[in-house]
C-alpha positions as CSV (number, residue, x, y, z in Angstrom):
1,X,11.7,-22.5,9.6
2,X,9.1,-20.3,10.6
3,X,7.7,-17.6,7.8
4,X,6.7,-13.6,8.8
5,X,4.8,-11.4,5.9
6,X,4.7,-7.9,6.0
7,X,2.8,-5.7,4.2
8,X,4.4,-2.5,2.5
9,X,5.1,0.2,0.7
10,X,8.8,0.7,0.7
11,X,8.2,4.1,-0.7
12,X,11.4,4.6,-0.7
13,X,13.2,1.4,1.1
14,X,15.7,2.9,3.8
15,X,17.2,1.5,6.9
16,X,14.3,1.4,9.2
17,X,12.4,-0.9,7.1
18,X,15.7,-3.0,7.3
19,X,15.3,-2.9,10.8
20,X,12.1,-4.1,11.2
21,X,13.0,-7.1,8.8
22,X,16.0,-7.9,11.3
23,X,13.9,-7.4,14.5
24,X,11.0,-9.5,12.9
25,X,14.3,-12.2,12.0
26,X,15.3,-11.5,16.1
27,X,12.0,-12.4,17.5
28,X,11.1,-15.4,15.6
29,X,14.6,-17.0,14.6
30,X,17.3,-16.1,12.7
31,X,16.3,-18.4,10.1
32,X,13.0,-16.8,9.6
33,X,12.1,-16.1,5.9
34,X,10.4,-13.0,4.7
35,X,7.4,-12.8,2.2
36,X,6.3,-8.4,1.4
37,X,2.9,-7.8,0.2
38,X,4.2,-5.0,-1.7
39,X,1.7,-1.9,-3.4
40,X,2.6,-1.3,-6.7
41,X,3.0,2.2,-8.6
42,X,0.7,3.7,-6.3
43,X,0.7,3.8,-3.0
44,X,-2.1,4.0,0.0
45,X,-2.3,7.5,0.4
46,X,-3.3,8.3,-2.7
47,X,0.0,9.3,-4.9
48,X,2.3,7.5,-7.1
49,X,5.4,5.7,-5.9
50,X,8.7,7.5,-6.3
51,X,10.2,4.4,-8.1
52,X,8.3,1.9,-9.9
53,X,7.3,-1.0,-7.9
54,X,9.6,-3.3,-9.9
55,X,12.7,-1.5,-9.0
56,X,11.0,-1.1,-4.9
57,X,10.6,-4.9,-5.0
58,X,14.2,-5.6,-6.0
59,X,15.4,-3.3,-2.8
60,X,13.5,-5.3,-0.5
61,X,15.3,-8.2,-1.7
62,X,18.7,-6.6,-0.9
63,X,17.1,-5.6,2.3
64,X,16.5,-8.6,3.5
65,X,12.9,-9.9,2.0
66,X,13.2,-13.4,0.2
67,X,9.9,-12.8,-1.6
68,X,7.4,-9.9,-3.0
69,X,4.4,-10.3,-4.1
70,X,2.1,-7.3,-5.2
71,X,-0.7,-5.6,-3.6
72,X,-2.9,-4.6,-6.6
73,X,-4.0,-1.1,-7.6
74,X,-7.5,-1.1,-6.7
75,X,-7.1,-2.4,-3.0
76,X,-3.9,0.1,-2.7
77,X,-6.2,2.8,-3.2
78,X,-8.4,1.9,-0.1
79,X,-8.8,3.2,3.5
80,X,-6.5,1.4,5.9
81,X,-9.3,-1.5,6.5
82,X,-10.0,-2.3,2.7
83,X,-5.7,-1.8,2.4
84,X,-4.9,-3.6,5.4
85,X,-7.8,-6.5,4.6
86,X,-6.2,-7.1,0.5
87,X,-3.0,-7.9,2.6
88,X,-3.9,-10.1,5.1
89,X,-6.4,-12.0,2.5
90,X,-3.1,-12.5,-0.3
91,X,-0.4,-13.5,2.7
92,X,-3.2,-16.0,3.8
93,X,-3.9,-17.2,0.7
94,X,0.1,-18.0,0.0
95,X,-0.3,-20.8,2.6
96,X,3.1,-20.1,4.0
97,X,3.2,-17.5,6.2
98,X,3.3,-18.2,10.3
99,X,3.2,-14.8,11.4
100,X,1.9,-11.1,10.1
101,X,4.7,-8.5,11.4
102,X,3.8,-5.1,11.3
103,X,5.6,-1.8,13.0
104,X,3.3,0.4,15.9
105,X,3.8,2.9,17.7
106,X,2.4,1.1,20.9
107,X,4.4,-1.7,20.6
108,X,2.3,-3.7,22.8
109,X,0.4,-6.6,21.1
110,X,-2.1,-6.9,23.9
111,X,-3.1,-3.3,23.9
112,X,-3.6,-3.7,19.6
113,X,-5.8,-6.6,20.2
114,X,-8.1,-5.2,23.0
115,X,-8.6,-1.8,20.7
116,X,-9.3,-4.3,17.8
117,X,-11.7,-6.0,19.5
118,X,-13.5,-3.3,21.3
119,X,-13.9,-1.4,17.9
120,X,-15.5,-4.2,16.3
121,X,-18.5,-4.7,18.5
122,X,-21.7,-4.0,18.3
123,X,-21.9,-0.8,20.5
124,X,-18.3,0.8,18.9
125,X,-20.1,0.8,15.1
126,X,-23.3,3.0,16.7
127,X,-21.4,5.1,17.9
128,X,-19.3,5.8,15.1
129,X,-22.1,5.8,13.2
130,X,-23.5,8.5,15.3
131,X,-20.5,10.7,14.7
132,X,-20.4,10.0,11.5
133,X,-23.5,11.8,11.1
134,X,-22.8,14.7,12.7
135,X,-19.9,15.2,10.0
136,X,-16.6,14.4,11.1
137,X,-14.0,11.8,9.4
138,X,-14.3,8.0,9.8
139,X,-11.0,8.5,11.8
140,X,-12.0,11.2,13.9
141,X,-15.9,9.0,14.7
142,X,-13.7,6.0,15.4
143,X,-11.4,7.8,18.3
144,X,-14.5,9.6,19.7
145,X,-16.2,6.1,19.8
146,X,-13.3,4.6,21.7
147,X,-12.9,7.0,23.6
148,X,-16.0,7.1,25.3
149,X,-15.3,3.2,26.1
150,X,-11.9,2.7,26.7
151,X,-11.3,6.2,28.2
152,X,-7.4,6.9,28.2
153,X,-6.7,3.8,26.5
154,X,-8.0,5.4,23.4
155,X,-5.0,7.1,22.5
156,X,-3.7,4.4,21.0
157,X,-6.0,5.3,17.9
158,X,-4.2,8.4,17.7
159,X,-1.1,7.0,15.6
160,X,-1.1,5.9,11.9
161,X,0.4,2.8,12.5
162,X,-1.0,1.8,15.6
163,X,-4.5,1.8,13.2
164,X,-2.8,0.1,10.5
165,X,-2.1,-3.1,13.2
166,X,-5.6,-2.4,14.7
167,X,-6.7,-3.2,11.1
168,X,-4.3,-6.1,10.4
169,X,-5.3,-7.7,13.7
170,X,-9.1,-7.8,13.1
171,X,-8.6,-8.8,9.3
172,X,-6.5,-12.1,11.2
173,X,-9.3,-12.6,12.6
174,X,-12.4,-11.8,10.1
175,X,-10.2,-14.0,7.8
176,X,-10.0,-16.6,10.0
177,X,-6.4,-17.0,9.6
178,X,-3.5,-19.1,11.0
179,X,-0.8,-16.1,10.6
180,X,-0.2,-15.1,14.4
181,X,0.7,-11.1,14.5
182,X,4.1,-10.0,15.7
183,X,4.5,-6.3,16.2
184,X,8.0,-4.1,16.3
185,X,7.6,-1.1,17.9
186,X,8.4,2.5,15.8
187,X,11.2,4.1,17.1
188,X,11.6,6.6,14.5
189,X,9.2,9.4,12.8
190,X,5.5,8.8,11.4
191,X,5.7,7.6,8.1
192,X,4.5,11.3,6.7
193,X,6.7,13.2,9.5
194,X,9.6,14.5,9.1
195,X,11.9,13.1,11.4
196,X,13.6,9.7,11.9
197,X,13.4,6.6,9.9
198,X,10.3,8.5,7.6
199,X,9.6,7.8,4.2
200,X,8.1,11.2,4.0
201,X,11.1,13.4,4.6
202,X,12.9,11.0,2.1
203,X,10.9,11.4,-0.4
204,X,11.3,15.5,-0.4
205,X,15.2,14.6,-0.2
206,X,14.9,12.9,-3.5
207,X,12.3,15.8,-4.6
208,X,14.9,18.3,-4.4
209,X,17.3,15.5,-6.5
210,X,19.2,14.6,-3.5
211,X,19.5,11.1,-2.2
212,X,19.9,10.3,1.3
213,X,22.4,7.9,1.2
214,X,22.7,7.9,4.7
215,X,19.4,6.9,5.5
216,X,19.5,3.4,3.0
217,X,21.5,0.3,3.0
218,X,24.3,0.5,0.2
219,X,22.5,-1.7,-2.6
220,X,19.4,0.1,-2.5
221,X,21.3,3.8,-2.8
222,X,22.9,1.8,-5.8
223,X,19.8,0.5,-7.1
224,X,18.0,4.0,-6.8
225,X,20.9,5.5,-8.5
226,X,21.0,3.2,-11.7
227,X,17.0,4.3,-11.9
228,X,17.7,8.1,-11.7
229,X,20.8,7.6,-14.6
230,X,18.0,5.4,-16.6
231,X,15.3,8.4,-16.2
232,X,12.8,6.2,-14.8
233,X,12.9,8.2,-11.5
234,X,12.5,9.7,-9.0
235,X,8.6,10.3,-9.9
236,X,6.1,12.1,-8.6
237,X,2.6,13.5,-8.8
238,X,3.6,17.0,-10.0
239,X,5.4,15.7,-12.8
240,X,2.2,14.4,-14.6
241,X,0.1,17.4,-13.4
242,X,-1.5,18.0,-17.1
243,X,-2.1,14.2,-17.8
244,X,-4.2,14.1,-14.9
245,X,-6.1,17.0,-15.4
246,X,-6.5,16.2,-18.7
247,X,-8.4,12.5,-17.2
248,X,-10.3,14.1,-14.1
249,X,-11.7,16.9,-16.9
250,X,-13.0,13.7,-19.3
251,X,-15.0,12.4,-16.7
252,X,-18.6,13.1,-16.6
253,X,-20.0,10.8,-14.0
254,X,-17.8,10.5,-10.8
255,X,-20.9,8.5,-8.4
256,X,-19.3,4.9,-9.7
257,X,-16.2,5.7,-8.6
258,X,-14.1,3.7,-5.6
259,X,-14.3,5.5,-2.3
260,X,-17.2,8.2,-3.5
261,X,-20.5,8.8,-0.9
262,X,-22.3,11.3,0.4
263,X,-22.2,14.2,-3.1
264,X,-18.7,13.9,-2.6
265,X,-19.2,12.9,-6.5
266,X,-21.2,16.5,-7.4
267,X,-18.1,18.1,-5.6
268,X,-15.4,16.4,-7.7
269,X,-17.5,17.0,-10.8
270,X,-17.5,20.8,-10.0
271,X,-14.0,21.5,-9.1
272,X,-12.1,19.6,-11.8
273,X,-13.5,21.2,-14.2
274,X,-12.3,24.9,-12.8
275,X,-9.4,24.6,-11.2
276,X,-6.1,24.7,-12.7
277,X,-4.2,22.2,-10.1
278,X,-4.4,19.3,-8.2
279,X,-3.4,21.5,-5.5
280,X,-6.0,23.6,-5.7
281,X,-8.7,20.6,-6.8
282,X,-8.3,18.9,-3.5
283,X,-8.6,22.5,-1.8
284,X,-12.0,23.2,-3.1
285,X,-13.4,20.0,-2.4
286,X,-12.0,19.4,1.2
287,X,-14.3,19.8,4.1
288,X,-14.3,18.6,7.6
289,X,-16.1,15.5,6.8
290,X,-13.2,14.2,4.4
291,X,-9.4,14.5,5.0
292,X,-7.2,14.7,2.4
293,X,-5.6,11.4,1.7
294,X,-9.2,10.3,1.1
295,X,-9.4,13.1,-1.4
296,X,-6.1,12.3,-3.0
297,X,-7.3,8.4,-3.2
298,X,-10.5,9.3,-4.7
299,X,-8.7,11.4,-7.2
300,X,-6.0,9.1,-8.4
301,X,-9.4,6.5,-8.6
302,X,-10.8,8.8,-10.6
303,X,-7.9,9.4,-12.8
304,X,-7.3,5.2,-13.1
305,X,-10.8,4.3,-13.5
306,X,-11.1,2.8,-10.0
307,X,-14.4,1.9,-9.7
308,X,-16.6,0.5,-6.7
309,X,-16.9,-3.1,-8.3
310,X,-13.2,-3.5,-8.6
311,X,-13.5,-3.6,-4.8
312,X,-16.4,-5.3,-4.4
313,X,-14.0,-9.2,-4.1
314,X,-11.3,-10.3,-3.0
315,X,-8.0,-10.1,-4.9
316,X,-8.2,-13.2,-7.7
317,X,-4.8,-14.0,-8.0
318,X,-1.2,-13.4,-6.6
319,X,1.6,-11.6,-8.6
320,X,4.9,-12.5,-7.8
321,X,7.3,-9.4,-8.6
322,X,11.0,-10.4,-7.0
323,X,12.3,-13.1,-5.0
324,X,16.0,-15.0,-4.2
325,X,16.7,-18.7,-3.7
326,X,15.1,-18.9,-0.6
327,X,12.0,-17.7,-1.6
328,X,12.1,-19.7,-5.0
329,X,11.5,-22.3,-2.5
330,X,8.7,-20.3,-0.8
331,X,7.2,-20.3,-4.1
332,X,7.2,-23.9,-4.9
333,X,5.9,-24.7,-1.7
334,X,3.4,-22.0,-1.9
335,X,1.8,-23.2,-5.4
336,X,1.2,-26.7,-4.0
337,X,-1.2,-25.4,-1.0
338,X,-2.5,-21.6,-1.8
339,X,-5.8,-20.6,-2.4
340,X,-5.3,-18.5,-5.1
341,X,-4.0,-18.8,-8.8
342,X,-0.4,-17.3,-8.8
343,X,1.1,-15.1,-11.4
344,X,5.0,-15.2,-12.6
345,X,4.8,-15.1,-16.4
346,X,2.2,-11.8,-17.0
347,X,0.6,-13.8,-20.4
348,X,-0.7,-17.1,-18.2
349,X,-3.4,-14.3,-16.7
350,X,-5.2,-15.2,-19.7
351,X,-5.9,-18.6,-18.1
352,X,-8.0,-17.1,-15.8
353,X,-11.1,-16.4,-14.6
354,X,-12.7,-13.4,-16.2
355,X,-12.5,-11.3,-13.1
356,X,-8.7,-11.9,-13.1
357,X,-8.2,-10.8,-16.6
358,X,-9.8,-7.4,-15.8
359,X,-7.6,-6.6,-12.9
360,X,-4.3,-7.3,-15.0
361,X,-5.3,-5.4,-17.4
362,X,-6.6,-2.2,-14.8
363,X,-2.7,-3.1,-14.0
364,X,-1.6,-2.5,-17.0
365,X,-3.6,0.6,-18.1
366,X,-2.3,1.9,-14.8
367,X,1.2,0.9,-15.4
368,X,0.6,2.5,-18.4
369,X,-0.1,6.2,-16.9
370,X,2.5,5.7,-14.5
371,X,5.4,5.3,-16.9
372,X,4.2,8.5,-18.5
373,X,6.1,10.4,-15.6
374,X,9.5,9.1,-16.5
375,X,12.5,11.7,-17.3
376,X,13.2,9.6,-20.5
377,X,10.5,9.4,-22.9
378,X,12.3,6.0,-24.2
379,X,11.0,4.4,-21.1
380,X,7.4,5.6,-21.6
381,X,6.4,2.7,-23.9
382,X,2.7,1.2,-22.9
383,X,2.2,-2.7,-22.2
384,X,5.5,-2.9,-19.9
385,X,2.8,-4.7,-17.7
386,X,2.6,-7.5,-20.3
387,X,6.7,-7.6,-20.4
388,X,7.4,-8.1,-17.1
389,X,8.9,-11.5,-15.3
390,X,9.9,-11.2,-11.4
391,X,13.0,-9.9,-10.6
392,X,15.3,-13.3,-9.7
393,X,18.0,-12.3,-7.2
394,X,20.5,-15.7,-6.2
395,X,23.0,-13.5,-4.5
396,X,23.1,-10.3,-2.4
397,X,25.9,-8.3,-2.9
């Protein structure tokens, strides 16, 4: 039996995600096990997740995954390179994954490999730096460097899932991973578009209090309805704007915040103290050098107290969120060969090293902030991170 890893957010889970899992099994074999490493209560675009991580991990199991582990919050709120690198590191550390499966607009693995090889050369690094010095964003600088070396083929860098795929391939090489890449072509909209199986479009529906049931598996829709009925979702950053502004205005120095460089700390200090909304803060800080997604990540890192030191090392443990029976067997196998300690009971983190305790404590504080977004105040209690064990789903209905 083969085992494939998938790095994901499932914000929210929809039929396109289920299709990716199904196509992965079509490519590798029907009995292929699927392990997901999923972002937690915050997502890579610098936002809060529309449903909490325990709910989303359950939807992943009902949608076809066997085991779900967590990508810790400091590594989620990074660039594509940092996000991809941490996800690959955790899947590789499990020791049980043979393949890494990801979606891409290209669908051509050889083209993605060629792009990954080219963009890591010394010449590409030099060209990228030259464009950065001219004040363009990193993505634009990388695109220009690629164009100078690859010509028309550099168009592969213009699509977001291609870029993530290239970063996955780079990370596999960096960590000398035994996992082999597999790509599934995306046929719907981009992850932040309004077409096809777009998570962004689904979030807009949920914001307008409409559950897009036709774009979700029935079992997943039922899980989300239960969360809504319980007053735990859907949640959006707008719901907690005052809490965000309060934290931002209490920060005196942004220089140590993860993602801050080149005077960005001064722009945050200036405008977080004067502007009355998150949108207006970001609009004031925005320049051609910084993408809005980067600014959102810096803002969220500021709110959660995520500093540069938190991402200087690799994730120190593997946290399990959900599994089915096959996933339990995978976990048992992994415990014998994993490069990292595996956490199923939160209290066990206290037996690990200092870095592990610090990271879990930061995760707990982040969750304490996240739950303030719940509509039902009874669900806003603190310390929930220490009370959640993995969901074990023995039967898929």
